[in-house]
VMD Tcl script that draws the C-alpha trace (Angstrom):
set ca {
  {112.00 91.01 150.33}
  {109.61 88.45 151.76}
  {106.57 89.96 153.52}
  {103.75 88.40 155.54}
  {100.40 90.21 155.28}
  {97.70 89.44 157.85}
  {94.02 90.07 157.14}
  {94.74 89.33 153.49}
  {91.11 88.49 152.72}
  {90.00 91.98 153.76}
  {89.57 95.16 151.76}
  {92.85 96.85 152.70}
  {94.78 93.62 153.27}
  {93.94 92.38 149.80}
  {95.09 95.65 148.25}
  {98.35 95.42 150.20}
  {99.00 91.87 148.98}
  {98.52 92.93 145.36}
  {100.68 96.04 145.69}
  {103.55 94.18 147.33}
  {103.43 91.47 144.67}
  {103.38 94.10 141.91}
  {106.42 95.73 143.53}
  {108.36 92.48 143.14}
  {108.19 91.30 146.75}
  {107.55 87.71 147.83}
  {104.24 87.66 149.69}
  {102.71 85.29 152.22}
  {99.02 86.11 152.68}
  {97.49 85.12 156.02}
  {93.75 84.89 156.62}
  {91.34 82.69 158.56}
  {89.30 81.88 155.45}
  {90.41 80.52 152.06}
  {91.88 83.08 149.71}
  {91.16 83.58 146.03}
  {91.88 86.16 143.36}
  {95.59 86.54 144.13}
  {98.47 85.75 141.74}
  {99.62 82.13 142.02}
  {102.98 83.25 143.42}
  {101.30 84.50 146.60}
  {101.61 81.92 149.40}
  {98.33 81.39 151.28}
  {98.56 80.87 155.05}
  {95.59 79.87 157.22}
  {95.68 81.64 160.59}
  {92.92 82.68 162.97}
  {93.78 85.51 165.33}
  {90.83 84.61 167.54}
  {92.87 81.68 168.86}
  {96.39 80.28 168.89}
  {98.16 81.24 165.66}
  {101.90 81.11 166.35}
  {102.40 77.57 165.04}
  {100.58 78.46 161.81}
  {102.56 81.64 161.22}
  {106.04 80.62 162.37}
  {106.96 78.71 159.18}
  {105.60 81.54 157.00}
  {107.68 84.07 158.94}
  {110.90 82.24 158.17}
  {113.03 84.59 156.10}
  {110.50 87.43 156.28}
  {111.85 90.94 156.26}
  {108.53 92.49 157.29}
  {105.00 91.87 158.54}
  {102.07 94.07 157.52}
  {99.35 93.61 160.14}
  {95.96 94.40 158.60}
  {93.87 91.83 160.51}
  {91.38 93.29 162.97}
  {87.94 92.70 164.42}
  {85.56 95.58 163.74}
  {82.49 96.81 165.64}
  {79.86 95.68 166.47}
  {81.81 92.61 167.62}
  {81.79 92.01 171.41}
  {84.34 93.98 173.40}
  {86.16 90.88 174.61}
  {86.57 89.62 171.03}
  {87.91 93.01 169.93}
  {90.41 93.02 172.80}
  {91.50 89.44 172.12}
  {92.19 89.97 168.42}
  {93.18 93.62 168.15}
  {95.20 93.90 171.37}
  {96.37 90.52 172.65}
  {96.96 88.97 169.22}
  {98.82 92.07 168.01}
  {101.16 91.89 171.01}
  {101.71 88.18 170.38}
  {102.38 88.78 166.70}
  {104.97 91.46 167.47}
  {106.72 89.08 169.88}
  {106.64 86.29 167.30}
  {108.01 88.59 164.60}
  {110.87 89.62 166.88}
  {111.55 85.97 167.72}
  {111.70 85.10 164.01}
  {114.12 87.91 163.18}
  {111.65 90.05 161.23}
  {112.99 93.56 160.64}
  {109.80 95.65 160.43}
  {106.13 95.51 161.43}
  {103.60 97.83 159.79}
  {100.37 98.17 161.77}
  {97.17 99.58 160.30}
  {95.45 101.70 162.91}
  {92.45 104.01 162.97}
  {91.50 107.65 163.46}
  {88.78 106.56 165.89}
  {91.16 106.87 168.85}
  {91.56 110.64 168.48}
  {90.17 113.14 170.97}
  {87.13 115.18 169.95}
  {86.60 117.93 168.96}
  {89.11 117.54 166.18}
  {91.93 120.02 165.79}
  {92.42 121.18 162.23}
  {94.39 119.91 160.53}
  {94.71 116.54 162.25}
  {98.41 115.78 162.54}
  {100.22 112.82 164.06}
  {100.53 114.88 167.27}
  {96.74 115.15 167.71}
  {95.74 114.10 171.27}
  {94.22 110.65 171.70}
  {91.20 109.81 173.85}
  {89.84 106.39 172.86}
  {86.27 105.99 174.08}
  {85.29 102.59 172.63}
  {86.72 99.09 172.92}
  {87.76 99.24 169.27}
  {89.56 102.58 169.65}
  {91.31 101.40 172.81}
  {92.41 98.22 171.05}
  {93.91 100.24 168.20}
  {95.84 102.46 170.61}
  {97.11 99.34 172.40}
  {98.20 97.90 169.05}
  {100.03 101.11 168.17}
  {101.90 100.98 171.47}
  {102.87 97.34 170.99}
  {104.33 98.06 167.55}
  {106.04 101.38 168.26}
  {107.60 100.08 171.50}
  {108.60 96.69 170.07}
  {112.35 97.16 170.47}
  {114.82 94.36 169.87}
  {115.89 95.82 166.54}
  {112.33 95.67 165.17}
  {111.23 98.78 163.26}
  {107.65 99.66 164.17}
  {105.50 101.58 161.68}
  {101.92 102.69 162.35}
  {99.48 104.02 159.77}
  {96.45 105.88 161.06}
  {94.11 105.61 158.10}
  {90.89 107.48 157.41}
  {87.89 105.85 155.67}
  {89.18 103.29 153.14}
  {87.22 103.02 149.89}
  {87.61 101.64 146.39}
  {87.50 98.09 144.97}
  {87.14 95.40 147.59}
  {85.06 97.44 150.04}
  {82.49 95.12 151.62}
  {81.31 97.13 154.62}
  {77.97 98.91 154.58}
  {79.06 102.55 154.53}
  {77.62 105.76 153.10}
  {80.13 105.36 150.25}
  {78.91 101.89 149.28}
  {75.23 102.81 149.75}
  {75.51 105.93 147.60}
  {77.35 104.08 144.83}
  {74.72 101.35 144.65}
  {71.87 103.87 144.74}
  {73.41 106.20 142.15}
  {74.26 103.35 139.79}
  {70.64 102.20 139.99}
  {69.20 105.71 139.62}
  {67.70 105.59 143.11}
  {67.51 108.52 145.55}
  {70.53 109.43 147.65}
  {69.29 110.07 151.17}
  {71.10 112.38 153.57}
  {70.63 112.82 157.30}
  {71.07 116.17 158.99}
  {72.41 118.97 156.83}
  {74.77 116.71 154.89}
  {77.76 118.83 155.90}
  {79.80 116.24 157.81}
  {83.12 116.16 155.96}
  {84.94 112.82 155.79}
  {88.30 111.89 154.29}
  {88.04 108.94 151.87}
  {91.31 107.26 150.97}
  {91.50 104.52 148.36}
  {92.75 101.19 149.71}
  {95.18 101.04 146.80}
  {96.74 104.30 147.97}
  {97.09 102.83 151.46}
  {98.80 99.83 149.89}
  {101.17 102.11 147.97}
  {102.11 103.76 151.28}
  {102.92 100.32 152.71}
  {105.23 99.62 149.78}
  {106.98 102.94 150.35}
  {107.37 102.36 154.11}
  {108.95 98.96 153.51}
  {111.17 100.27 150.74}
  {112.73 102.94 152.96}
  {112.21 101.03 156.25}
  {110.59 104.07 157.82}
  {109.44 103.68 161.41}
  {107.05 105.82 163.42}
  {103.49 107.09 163.16}
  {101.97 108.35 159.90}
  {98.58 109.68 158.84}
  {97.45 108.04 155.62}
  {94.56 109.93 154.05}
  {93.50 111.65 150.84}
  {94.07 115.06 152.45}
  {90.80 116.34 150.95}
  {87.67 116.11 153.11}
  {84.34 115.68 151.31}
  {80.92 116.43 152.78}
  {78.12 113.89 152.58}
  {76.28 116.25 150.24}
  {79.36 116.56 148.01}
  {79.72 112.78 147.99}
  {76.12 112.47 146.80}
  {76.67 115.09 144.08}
  {79.83 113.41 142.85}
  {78.12 110.01 142.79}
  {75.37 111.53 140.63}
  {77.97 112.97 138.27}
  {79.89 109.69 137.93}
  {76.79 107.54 137.41}
  {74.73 109.66 135.07}
  {72.81 112.07 137.27}
  {69.55 110.08 137.40}
  {69.37 110.01 141.21}
  {67.73 112.70 143.26}
  {69.23 113.94 146.50}
  {66.80 113.97 149.41}
  {67.06 114.85 153.08}
  {65.53 112.38 155.51}
  {64.83 114.88 158.28}
  {66.68 112.63 160.73}
  {69.58 114.25 162.58}
  {73.23 113.50 161.94}
  {75.13 113.75 165.25}
  {78.32 114.46 163.30}
  {76.98 117.44 161.35}
  {79.73 120.03 161.25}
  {82.56 117.58 161.93}
  {85.46 118.04 159.50}
  {88.16 115.42 159.02}
  {90.92 117.65 157.67}
  {93.88 115.29 157.92}
  {97.47 116.35 157.28}
  {99.62 113.90 155.30}
  {102.78 115.99 155.08}
  {104.83 113.59 157.21}
  {104.06 110.67 154.89}
  {104.88 112.82 151.85}
  {108.21 113.90 153.30}
  {109.39 110.68 154.95}
  {107.89 108.01 152.71}
  {107.83 109.93 149.44}
  {104.15 108.98 149.22}
  {101.15 110.90 147.96}
  {97.57 109.69 147.41}
  {97.12 109.05 143.71}
  {93.45 108.12 143.16}
  {90.67 110.64 142.84}
  {87.36 110.08 144.60}
  {85.73 109.69 141.19}
  {88.16 106.86 140.35}
  {87.39 105.15 143.66}
  {83.64 105.42 143.02}
  {83.88 104.13 139.46}
  {86.35 101.33 140.21}
  {84.33 100.12 143.19}
  {81.24 99.83 141.01}
  {83.06 98.28 138.05}
  {84.62 95.63 140.29}
  {81.07 94.45 141.01}
  {81.52 94.59 144.77}
  {78.56 93.72 146.96}
  {77.98 93.37 150.68}
  {78.84 89.89 151.87}
  {77.90 87.90 154.95}
  {78.49 89.82 158.20}
  {82.05 88.61 158.78}
  {83.43 91.29 161.11}
  {87.09 90.42 160.60}
  {89.19 92.09 157.95}
}
mol new
graphics top color blue
foreach p $ca { graphics top sphere $p radius 0.5 }
foreach p [lrange $ca 0 end-1] q [lrange $ca 1 end] { graphics top cylinder $p $q radius 0.2 }
display resetview
């Protein structure tokens, strides 16, 4: 199968490109910046979802069985830019895919659109209540893909916090890894009991391969299924990187103290035959060993 991946220069998009290639698929990798580090068989495609992109993508879509749409603008980008790329461009891409005879579109969405407080466990039926431009744009993208029609199978992945090699965002995961590897203190706000679900980008990519292999449509949670508190993350970083770092509390509040992201992945297990395969320790170690560092503040993945 030939597959077009958008956002191929990003953390998750890059993992998807590599997983599809390893699975024997022909991959066209679309990004607005030059690509490197991919196998030579991967076809690079320059496309910028901030503007007109149909002419750039139409030739690459010829003969494609699927599109995996990973490209998105992330906060703190302006609201109008988020809407233009995440909503309008997603709708245009779905229409273009349908025009070109593509059979399936996989859209990477976000848990940010869910209503708070969280029900436990969080299933695909959890109520939505997007309260930011980014969350609204993700819900709009989900609707565009799931309601595509015209013989196009729409698949939506709501992913939790992606980690592992390729992560370039400044998150508590990346900060703790850098600090623990250097033997520096790991600083926690609040009580450190906010529990987050960290899923390795390579596991997300494996789920994409499974969804394309069985042409499964619909909405799926993609997560590790095991929430980890900020304090536990600090302790596990210390264990992986030699235990030289102290754990300190800043005294500053954490507004999400007590929040637990307990995410159910039973639907993905049953329908896709997928299960997360990387441990948190493997994600921590592999992120560090890949030598990843924060890059310039490019807010597009």
